[in-house]
KOLKOL-273872 format. One record per residue (C-alpha): residue number from 1; chain; x, y, z. Coordinates in steps of 0.25 Angstrom, whole numbers. Layout:
<vozas>
<voza k="NUM" c="A" xx="X" yy="Y" zz="Z"/>
...
</vozas>
This chain:
<vozas>
<voza k="1" c="A" xx="181" yy="221" zz="-10"/>
<voza k="2" c="A" xx="182" yy="206" zz="-7"/>
<voza k="3" c="A" xx="169" yy="201" zz="0"/>
<voza k="4" c="A" xx="172" yy="195" zz="13"/>
<voza k="5" c="A" xx="161" yy="188" zz="20"/>
<voza k="6" c="A" xx="158" yy="185" zz="35"/>
<voza k="7" c="A" xx="147" yy="175" zz="38"/>
<voza k="8" c="A" xx="141" yy="176" zz="52"/>
<voza k="9" c="A" xx="134" yy="163" zz="56"/>
<voza k="10" c="A" xx="141" yy="155" zz="45"/>
<voza k="11" c="A" xx="138" yy="141" zz="51"/>
<voza k="12" c="A" xx="123" yy="143" zz="51"/>
<voza k="13" c="A" xx="113" yy="137" zz="41"/>
<voza k="14" c="A" xx="115" yy="148" zz="31"/>
<voza k="15" c="A" xx="129" yy="152" zz="34"/>
<voza k="16" c="A" xx="135" yy="139" zz="32"/>
<voza k="17" c="A" xx="131" yy="138" zz="17"/>
<voza k="18" c="A" xx="132" yy="153" zz="15"/>
<voza k="19" c="A" xx="147" yy="152" zz="20"/>
<voza k="20" c="A" xx="150" yy="141" zz="10"/>
<voza k="21" c="A" xx="144" yy="149" zz="-2"/>
<voza k="22" c="A" xx="150" yy="162" zz="2"/>
<voza k="23" c="A" xx="164" yy="155" zz="3"/>
<voza k="24" c="A" xx="162" yy="149" zz="-11"/>
<voza k="25" c="A" xx="157" yy="163" zz="-16"/>
<voza k="26" c="A" xx="167" yy="172" zz="-10"/>
<voza k="27" c="A" xx="179" yy="163" zz="-6"/>
<voza k="28" c="A" xx="182" yy="156" zz="7"/>
<voza k="29" c="A" xx="191" yy="167" zz="12"/>
<voza k="30" c="A" xx="181" yy="178" zz="10"/>
<voza k="31" c="A" xx="170" yy="172" zz="19"/>
<voza k="32" c="A" xx="171" yy="171" zz="34"/>
<voza k="33" c="A" xx="161" yy="162" zz="41"/>
<voza k="34" c="A" xx="158" yy="164" zz="55"/>
<voza k="35" c="A" xx="149" yy="159" zz="66"/>
<voza k="36" c="A" xx="147" yy="158" zz="81"/>
<voza k="37" c="A" xx="155" yy="145" zz="82"/>
<voza k="38" c="A" xx="164" yy="137" zz="73"/>
<voza k="39" c="A" xx="158" yy="124" zz="68"/>
<voza k="40" c="A" xx="164" yy="113" zz="60"/>
<voza k="41" c="A" xx="158" yy="115" zz="47"/>
<voza k="42" c="A" xx="161" yy="121" zz="33"/>
<voza k="43" c="A" xx="159" yy="135" zz="36"/>
<voza k="44" c="A" xx="170" yy="134" zz="47"/>
<voza k="45" c="A" xx="179" yy="125" zz="39"/>
<voza k="46" c="A" xx="179" yy="130" zz="25"/>
<voza k="47" c="A" xx="183" yy="145" zz="27"/>
<voza k="48" c="A" xx="185" yy="156" zz="37"/>
<voza k="49" c="A" xx="177" yy="155" zz="49"/>
<voza k="50" c="A" xx="176" yy="163" zz="62"/>
<voza k="51" c="A" xx="168" yy="162" zz="75"/>
<voza k="52" c="A" xx="160" yy="174" zz="77"/>
<voza k="53" c="A" xx="148" yy="178" zz="86"/>
<voza k="54" c="A" xx="138" yy="185" zz="77"/>
<voza k="55" c="A" xx="134" yy="193" zz="90"/>
<voza k="56" c="A" xx="148" yy="198" zz="91"/>
<voza k="57" c="A" xx="150" yy="211" zz="83"/>
<voza k="58" c="A" xx="165" yy="212" zz="86"/>
<voza k="59" c="A" xx="167" yy="198" zz="81"/>
<voza k="60" c="A" xx="160" yy="200" zz="68"/>
<voza k="61" c="A" xx="167" yy="214" zz="66"/>
<voza k="62" c="A" xx="181" yy="207" zz="69"/>
<voza k="63" c="A" xx="178" yy="196" zz="58"/>
<voza k="64" c="A" xx="173" yy="207" zz="48"/>
<voza k="65" c="A" xx="186" yy="215" zz="50"/>
<voza k="66" c="A" xx="195" yy="202" zz="50"/>
<voza k="67" c="A" xx="190" yy="197" zz="37"/>
<voza k="68" c="A" xx="186" yy="210" zz="30"/>
<voza k="69" c="A" xx="172" yy="206" zz="29"/>
<voza k="70" c="A" xx="163" yy="213" zz="19"/>
<voza k="71" c="A" xx="150" yy="204" zz="20"/>
<voza k="72" c="A" xx="143" yy="198" zz="32"/>
<voza k="73" c="A" xx="133" yy="187" zz="31"/>
<voza k="74" c="A" xx="126" yy="187" zz="45"/>
<voza k="75" c="A" xx="120" yy="173" zz="46"/>
<voza k="76" c="A" xx="120" yy="171" zz="61"/>
<voza k="77" c="A" xx="106" yy="170" zz="67"/>
<voza k="78" c="A" xx="97" yy="162" zz="76"/>
<voza k="79" c="A" xx="86" yy="155" zz="67"/>
<voza k="80" c="A" xx="71" yy="155" zz="69"/>
<voza k="81" c="A" xx="68" yy="143" zz="77"/>
<voza k="82" c="A" xx="81" yy="144" zz="86"/>
<voza k="83" c="A" xx="79" yy="159" zz="88"/>
<voza k="84" c="A" xx="65" yy="156" zz="94"/>
<voza k="85" c="A" xx="72" yy="149" zz="105"/>
<voza k="86" c="A" xx="82" yy="160" zz="108"/>
<voza k="87" c="A" xx="76" yy="173" zz="104"/>
<voza k="88" c="A" xx="85" yy="182" zz="112"/>
<voza k="89" c="A" xx="98" yy="176" zz="106"/>
<voza k="90" c="A" xx="92" yy="175" zz="92"/>
<voza k="91" c="A" xx="89" yy="190" zz="92"/>
<voza k="92" c="A" xx="103" yy="193" zz="97"/>
<voza k="93" c="A" xx="110" yy="185" zz="87"/>
<voza k="94" c="A" xx="101" yy="188" zz="75"/>
<voza k="95" c="A" xx="101" yy="203" zz="78"/>
<voza k="96" c="A" xx="114" yy="207" zz="84"/>
<voza k="97" c="A" xx="122" yy="199" zz="73"/>
<voza k="98" c="A" xx="115" yy="208" zz="63"/>
<voza k="99" c="A" xx="118" yy="221" zz="70"/>
<voza k="100" c="A" xx="133" yy="217" zz="71"/>
<voza k="101" c="A" xx="134" yy="215" zz="56"/>
<voza k="102" c="A" xx="125" yy="227" zz="52"/>
<voza k="103" c="A" xx="134" yy="236" zz="61"/>
<voza k="104" c="A" xx="147" yy="231" zz="55"/>
<voza k="105" c="A" xx="141" yy="234" zz="41"/>
<voza k="106" c="A" xx="137" yy="248" zz="46"/>
<voza k="107" c="A" xx="151" yy="250" zz="51"/>
<voza k="108" c="A" xx="156" yy="247" zz="37"/>
<voza k="109" c="A" xx="163" yy="234" zz="42"/>
<voza k="110" c="A" xx="155" yy="225" zz="32"/>
<voza k="111" c="A" xx="149" yy="228" zz="18"/>
<voza k="112" c="A" xx="137" yy="218" zz="17"/>
<voza k="113" c="A" xx="129" yy="210" zz="27"/>
<voza k="114" c="A" xx="120" yy="198" zz="24"/>
<voza k="115" c="A" xx="110" yy="195" zz="35"/>
<voza k="116" c="A" xx="99" yy="185" zz="33"/>
<voza k="117" c="A" xx="84" yy="187" zz="37"/>
<voza k="118" c="A" xx="73" yy="177" zz="36"/>
<voza k="119" c="A" xx="59" yy="174" zz="33"/>
<voza k="120" c="A" xx="57" yy="174" zz="49"/>
<voza k="121" c="A" xx="56" yy="189" zz="47"/>
<voza k="122" c="A" xx="42" yy="187" zz="43"/>
<voza k="123" c="A" xx="31" yy="183" zz="53"/>
<voza k="124" c="A" xx="16" yy="178" zz="54"/>
<voza k="125" c="A" xx="11" yy="191" zz="48"/>
<voza k="126" c="A" xx="19" yy="190" zz="36"/>
<voza k="127" c="A" xx="12" yy="186" zz="23"/>
<voza k="128" c="A" xx="17" yy="171" zz="22"/>
<voza k="129" c="A" xx="16" yy="169" zz="7"/>
<voza k="130" c="A" xx="26" yy="176" zz="-2"/>
<voza k="131" c="A" xx="31" yy="184" zz="10"/>
<voza k="132" c="A" xx="35" yy="198" zz="4"/>
<voza k="133" c="A" xx="48" yy="205" zz="6"/>
<voza k="134" c="A" xx="41" yy="216" zz="14"/>
<voza k="135" c="A" xx="30" yy="211" zz="23"/>
<voza k="136" c="A" xx="25" yy="210" zz="37"/>
<voza k="137" c="A" xx="36" yy="205" zz="46"/>
<voza k="138" c="A" xx="33" yy="201" zz="60"/>
<voza k="139" c="A" xx="42" yy="189" zz="63"/>
<voza k="140" c="A" xx="38" yy="180" zz="75"/>
<voza k="141" c="A" xx="52" yy="174" zz="78"/>
<voza k="142" c="A" xx="64" yy="179" zz="84"/>
<voza k="143" c="A" xx="72" yy="176" zz="72"/>
<voza k="144" c="A" xx="62" yy="183" zz="63"/>
<voza k="145" c="A" xx="62" yy="195" zz="72"/>
<voza k="146" c="A" xx="77" yy="196" zz="72"/>
<voza k="147" c="A" xx="77" yy="194" zz="57"/>
<voza k="148" c="A" xx="67" yy="205" zz="54"/>
<voza k="149" c="A" xx="74" yy="215" zz="64"/>
<voza k="150" c="A" xx="87" yy="212" zz="56"/>
<voza k="151" c="A" xx="81" yy="215" zz="43"/>
<voza k="152" c="A" xx="77" yy="229" zz="49"/>
<voza k="153" c="A" xx="91" yy="231" zz="54"/>
<voza k="154" c="A" xx="97" yy="227" zz="41"/>
<voza k="155" c="A" xx="88" yy="237" zz="33"/>
<voza k="156" c="A" xx="91" yy="248" zz="43"/>
<voza k="157" c="A" xx="106" yy="246" zz="43"/>
<voza k="158" c="A" xx="106" yy="246" zz="27"/>
<voza k="159" c="A" xx="97" yy="259" zz="27"/>
<voza k="160" c="A" xx="104" yy="266" zz="38"/>
<voza k="161" c="A" xx="119" yy="262" zz="36"/>
<voza k="162" c="A" xx="120" yy="256" zz="22"/>
<voza k="163" c="A" xx="123" yy="242" zz="28"/>
<voza k="164" c="A" xx="123" yy="232" zz="16"/>
<voza k="165" c="A" xx="114" yy="221" zz="22"/>
<voza k="166" c="A" xx="107" yy="210" zz="14"/>
<voza k="167" c="A" xx="97" yy="200" zz="19"/>
<voza k="168" c="A" xx="88" yy="189" zz="15"/>
<voza k="169" c="A" xx="76" yy="183" zz="22"/>
<voza k="170" c="A" xx="80" yy="168" zz="22"/>
<voza k="171" c="A" xx="68" yy="158" zz="21"/>
<voza k="172" c="A" xx="70" yy="144" zz="27"/>
<voza k="173" c="A" xx="83" yy="139" zz="22"/>
<voza k="174" c="A" xx="86" yy="124" zz="18"/>
<voza k="175" c="A" xx="100" yy="119" zz="17"/>
<voza k="176" c="A" xx="106" yy="105" zz="16"/>
<voza k="177" c="A" xx="120" yy="109" zz="22"/>
<voza k="178" c="A" xx="116" yy="115" zz="36"/>
<voza k="179" c="A" xx="106" yy="109" zz="46"/>
<voza k="180" c="A" xx="93" yy="117" zz="50"/>
<voza k="181" c="A" xx="97" yy="128" zz="60"/>
<voza k="182" c="A" xx="85" yy="131" zz="68"/>
<voza k="183" c="A" xx="75" yy="138" zz="58"/>
<voza k="184" c="A" xx="61" yy="136" zz="56"/>
<voza k="185" c="A" xx="63" yy="131" zz="41"/>
<voza k="186" c="A" xx="73" yy="121" zz="45"/>
<voza k="187" c="A" xx="64" yy="109" zz="43"/>
<voza k="188" c="A" xx="66" yy="111" zz="29"/>
<voza k="189" c="A" xx="81" yy="107" zz="31"/>
<voza k="190" c="A" xx="79" yy="96" zz="41"/>
<voza k="191" c="A" xx="68" yy="89" zz="32"/>
<voza k="192" c="A" xx="78" yy="86" zz="21"/>
<voza k="193" c="A" xx="88" yy="79" zz="32"/>
<voza k="194" c="A" xx="76" yy="71" zz="38"/>
<voza k="195" c="A" xx="72" yy="67" zz="24"/>
<voza k="196" c="A" xx="85" yy="60" zz="22"/>
<voza k="197" c="A" xx="87" yy="55" zz="36"/>
<voza k="198" c="A" xx="73" yy="51" zz="41"/>
<voza k="199" c="A" xx="64" yy="51" zz="29"/>
<voza k="200" c="A" xx="55" yy="60" zz="38"/>
<voza k="201" c="A" xx="54" yy="74" zz="44"/>
<voza k="202" c="A" xx="46" yy="81" zz="55"/>
<voza k="203" c="A" xx="43" yy="95" zz="51"/>
<voza k="204" c="A" xx="43" yy="106" zz="62"/>
<voza k="205" c="A" xx="34" yy="114" zz="53"/>
<voza k="206" c="A" xx="20" yy="110" zz="48"/>
<voza k="207" c="A" xx="18" yy="104" zz="34"/>
<voza k="208" c="A" xx="13" yy="117" zz="27"/>
<voza k="209" c="A" xx="23" yy="127" zz="33"/>
<voza k="210" c="A" xx="28" yy="134" zz="21"/>
<voza k="211" c="A" xx="41" yy="142" zz="23"/>
<voza k="212" c="A" xx="50" yy="149" zz="13"/>
<voza k="213" c="A" xx="63" yy="141" zz="11"/>
<voza k="214" c="A" xx="76" yy="142" zz="4"/>
<voza k="215" c="A" xx="87" yy="132" zz="0"/>
<voza k="216" c="A" xx="100" yy="137" zz="7"/>
<voza k="217" c="A" xx="107" yy="138" zz="-7"/>
<voza k="218" c="A" xx="97" yy="148" zz="-11"/>
<voza k="219" c="A" xx="99" yy="156" zz="3"/>
<voza k="220" c="A" xx="114" yy="156" zz="1"/>
<voza k="221" c="A" xx="112" yy="161" zz="-13"/>
<voza k="222" c="A" xx="103" yy="172" zz="-9"/>
<voza k="223" c="A" xx="112" yy="176" zz="2"/>
<voza k="224" c="A" xx="124" yy="178" zz="-6"/>
<voza k="225" c="A" xx="116" yy="184" zz="-18"/>
<voza k="226" c="A" xx="110" yy="195" zz="-9"/>
<voza k="227" c="A" xx="124" yy="198" zz="-4"/>
<voza k="228" c="A" xx="130" yy="199" zz="-18"/>
<voza k="229" c="A" xx="119" yy="208" zz="-23"/>
<voza k="230" c="A" xx="122" yy="222" zz="-26"/>
<voza k="231" c="A" xx="118" yy="231" zz="-14"/>
<voza k="232" c="A" xx="108" yy="239" zz="-22"/>
<voza k="233" c="A" xx="101" yy="226" zz="-26"/>
<voza k="234" c="A" xx="98" yy="224" zz="-11"/>
<voza k="235" c="A" xx="85" yy="232" zz="-10"/>
<voza k="236" c="A" xx="80" yy="226" zz="4"/>
<voza k="237" c="A" xx="90" yy="227" zz="16"/>
<voza k="238" c="A" xx="81" yy="220" zz="26"/>
<voza k="239" c="A" xx="80" yy="206" zz="20"/>
<voza k="240" c="A" xx="75" yy="200" zz="7"/>
<voza k="241" c="A" xx="65" yy="189" zz="6"/>
<voza k="242" c="A" xx="71" yy="176" zz="0"/>
<voza k="243" c="A" xx="64" yy="164" zz="-4"/>
<voza k="244" c="A" xx="67" yy="151" zz="-11"/>
<voza k="245" c="A" xx="55" yy="142" zz="-9"/>
<voza k="246" c="A" xx="43" yy="139" zz="1"/>
<voza k="247" c="A" xx="38" yy="126" zz="6"/>
<voza k="248" c="A" xx="32" yy="118" zz="17"/>
<voza k="249" c="A" xx="37" yy="106" zz="25"/>
<voza k="250" c="A" xx="27" yy="98" zz="18"/>
<voza k="251" c="A" xx="31" yy="103" zz="4"/>
<voza k="252" c="A" xx="46" yy="100" zz="8"/>
<voza k="253" c="A" xx="43" yy="86" zz="12"/>
<voza k="254" c="A" xx="36" yy="83" zz="-1"/>
<voza k="255" c="A" xx="48" yy="88" zz="-8"/>
<voza k="256" c="A" xx="57" yy="79" zz="0"/>
<voza k="257" c="A" xx="48" yy="67" zz="-3"/>
<voza k="258" c="A" xx="52" yy="68" zz="-18"/>
<voza k="259" c="A" xx="66" yy="64" zz="-13"/>
<voza k="260" c="A" xx="62" yy="55" zz="-1"/>
<voza k="261" c="A" xx="48" yy="49" zz="-4"/>
<voza k="262" c="A" xx="47" yy="43" zz="10"/>
<voza k="263" c="A" xx="50" yy="56" zz="17"/>
<voza k="264" c="A" xx="39" yy="60" zz="27"/>
<voza k="265" c="A" xx="37" yy="73" zz="35"/>
<voza k="266" c="A" xx="29" yy="76" zz="48"/>
<voza k="267" c="A" xx="25" yy="89" zz="55"/>
<voza k="268" c="A" xx="27" yy="93" zz="69"/>
<voza k="269" c="A" xx="27" yy="109" zz="69"/>
<voza k="270" c="A" xx="35" yy="115" zz="81"/>
<voza k="271" c="A" xx="38" yy="129" zz="85"/>
<voza k="272" c="A" xx="44" yy="132" zz="72"/>
<voza k="273" c="A" xx="30" yy="131" zz="65"/>
<voza k="274" c="A" xx="26" yy="144" zz="71"/>
<voza k="275" c="A" xx="39" yy="151" zz="66"/>
<voza k="276" c="A" xx="36" yy="145" zz="52"/>
<voza k="277" c="A" xx="22" yy="150" zz="52"/>
<voza k="278" c="A" xx="27" yy="164" zz="54"/>
<voza k="279" c="A" xx="35" yy="164" zz="42"/>
<voza k="280" c="A" xx="32" yy="166" zz="27"/>
<voza k="281" c="A" xx="28" yy="154" zz="18"/>
<voza k="282" c="A" xx="34" yy="160" zz="6"/>
<voza k="283" c="A" xx="43" yy="172" zz="2"/>
<voza k="284" c="A" xx="43" yy="183" zz="-8"/>
<voza k="285" c="A" xx="57" yy="186" zz="-12"/>
<voza k="286" c="A" xx="55" yy="194" zz="-24"/>
<voza k="287" c="A" xx="64" yy="206" zz="-19"/>
<voza k="288" c="A" xx="76" yy="197" zz="-17"/>
<voza k="289" c="A" xx="74" yy="191" zz="-31"/>
<voza k="290" c="A" xx="72" yy="205" zz="-37"/>
<voza k="291" c="A" xx="83" yy="213" zz="-30"/>
<voza k="292" c="A" xx="95" yy="203" zz="-30"/>
<voza k="293" c="A" xx="91" yy="192" zz="-39"/>
<voza k="294" c="A" xx="87" yy="181" zz="-28"/>
<voza k="295" c="A" xx="83" yy="168" zz="-35"/>
<voza k="296" c="A" xx="82" yy="154" zz="-27"/>
<voza k="297" c="A" xx="87" yy="141" zz="-34"/>
<voza k="298" c="A" xx="80" yy="131" zz="-25"/>
<voza k="299" c="A" xx="66" yy="126" zz="-23"/>
<voza k="300" c="A" xx="60" yy="115" zz="-14"/>
<voza k="301" c="A" xx="63" yy="105" zz="-25"/>
<voza k="302" c="A" xx="78" yy="107" zz="-29"/>
<voza k="303" c="A" xx="81" yy="111" zz="-14"/>
<voza k="304" c="A" xx="76" yy="97" zz="-10"/>
<voza k="305" c="A" xx="85" yy="90" zz="-20"/>
<voza k="306" c="A" xx="97" yy="98" zz="-16"/>
<voza k="307" c="A" xx="94" yy="96" zz="-1"/>
<voza k="308" c="A" xx="94" yy="81" zz="-3"/>
<voza k="309" c="A" xx="106" yy="81" zz="-12"/>
<voza k="310" c="A" xx="115" yy="88" zz="-3"/>
<voza k="311" c="A" xx="110" yy="81" zz="10"/>
<voza k="312" c="A" xx="112" yy="68" zz="4"/>
<voza k="313" c="A" xx="126" yy="72" zz="-1"/>
<voza k="314" c="A" xx="131" yy="78" zz="12"/>
<voza k="315" c="A" xx="124" yy="74" zz="25"/>
<voza k="316" c="A" xx="117" yy="61" zz="21"/>
<voza k="317" c="A" xx="126" yy="55" zz="11"/>
</vozas>
């Protein structure tokens, strides 16, 4: 049967690059991108695009029937820092959009779901170093609470109704092609832009705030890999730990000075510091590596080279 994909939230930070890669992998005609509004970008202009509200069950169902969708990637969500400013809407969007696709799968309308979780499911009581797959989870943010709840529902729908849902807990994601989107780890995107334009950067996290990070290329690779894996390889139906690297703002600044020796960084921690302090510093993702062969390609060195190469070739040419 032909794989036909619907991406909900295709214009977001991850969705943008995921859409491009899925179109290249499965063919433009087999990947339907959708979002709450129509933007002037490659997602909209380079393939099939539909405006859809992730909170509207009927709209999603109509798209699934119209295009004979088999796989749904639910990427719509309100991220950590943004969600803290609008908790009720964040809960509504993050939870009810998930229920819609879970119920569509339960009804046999779709075969497979990808739904992203996050390191935000962990909290201040979680072991911070090499955080295990199974551990204490007491999230202290709205985003984290919604993602942890989503993991429980994902597992429940798999056990009770046989829904084929797959998930990974994204660490902080770094990309040259999309701007920071309201996340606590987004300083690690902005810092590269400021290194080129200003030669200096003010971090909203303190210098030694270590957080798990991943280059977007690796995140997209992992997302498609877990969806392409045989169902029996997916042993965990809540969400898999996933890791690429861990670093602090100070360590990232030191890496940047290898390319821009005069670059300087200052620190002015804001409300996001408290969020970062509640998250792991590093992640144990051995289950993903063992079960479905996860392997990252990027570390802080080759990611920094690639970020500057692409930023200077596209945005700052």
